[in-house]
C-alpha positions, 0 to 999 in steps of 0.5 A, a space after each residue: 076889317 082888312 086883315 092887313 091893317 093893324 088895329 090902332 089903339 089910343 091908350 089914355 090917362 085922363 085927369 090928374 091920376 099919377 098912376 100909369 102902370 096899368 095903362 102901360 101893361 095894357 099898352 104892352 099887351 095890345 102891342 104884343 097882340 099885334 096892335 099899333 098903340 099910341 100911349 098919351 102919357 099922364 095928365 091928359 085933359 079930355 080935349 087933349 085926348 080927343 085931339 090925339 084921337 082926331 090926329 091918330 084915327 084909332 079904331 079904339 080908345 082905351 081910357 085908364 083911371 084910378 083917381 075917381 074922377 071918371 064921372 067928371 072926365 069920361 062924360 066930357 070926353 064923350 061929349 067932345 067926341 060927339 061934338 067932333 062927330 067921332 062915333 066909330 071909335 070903340 071907347 073902352 075903360 079900365 081902372 077902378 070904376 065902382 059898379 054903381 057907376 057903370 050903367 051911367 057910363 054905358 048909357 053915354 056910350 062907353 064899353 069894355 069895362 076892365 077893372 083890376 085883375 082882368 086878364 089881358 087876353 080878355 082885354 085884347 079879345 074884347 077890342 078885336 070883337 067889338 070894333 065899330 069899323 
């Protein structure tokens, strides 16, 4: 990756989850680390999130969820990404994801599971070291 180019990251809150403090903290940490961040705000549908990915052409998509709807919303996001032939964007997830759900989500292509308490520098480092472009 060209050292002059900033890493672009979309931070998204899928579904009806109304808690976005963690997503805002992550967005700020990524900005502070020199990345360009596009935060979608609350209550985004899978289709809206993918549309933002298409428009913004990010290097990474970070999804944050606390509602427990990850097994419904995340596969739909990945389905639409694949349908749109978007396979070079790192898709990380954060929030509350039970350990028993992680393997299935990894099999779908999700990476970088960062739950509550993860150090911000670990998330920044993960994104920098796992980009697909």
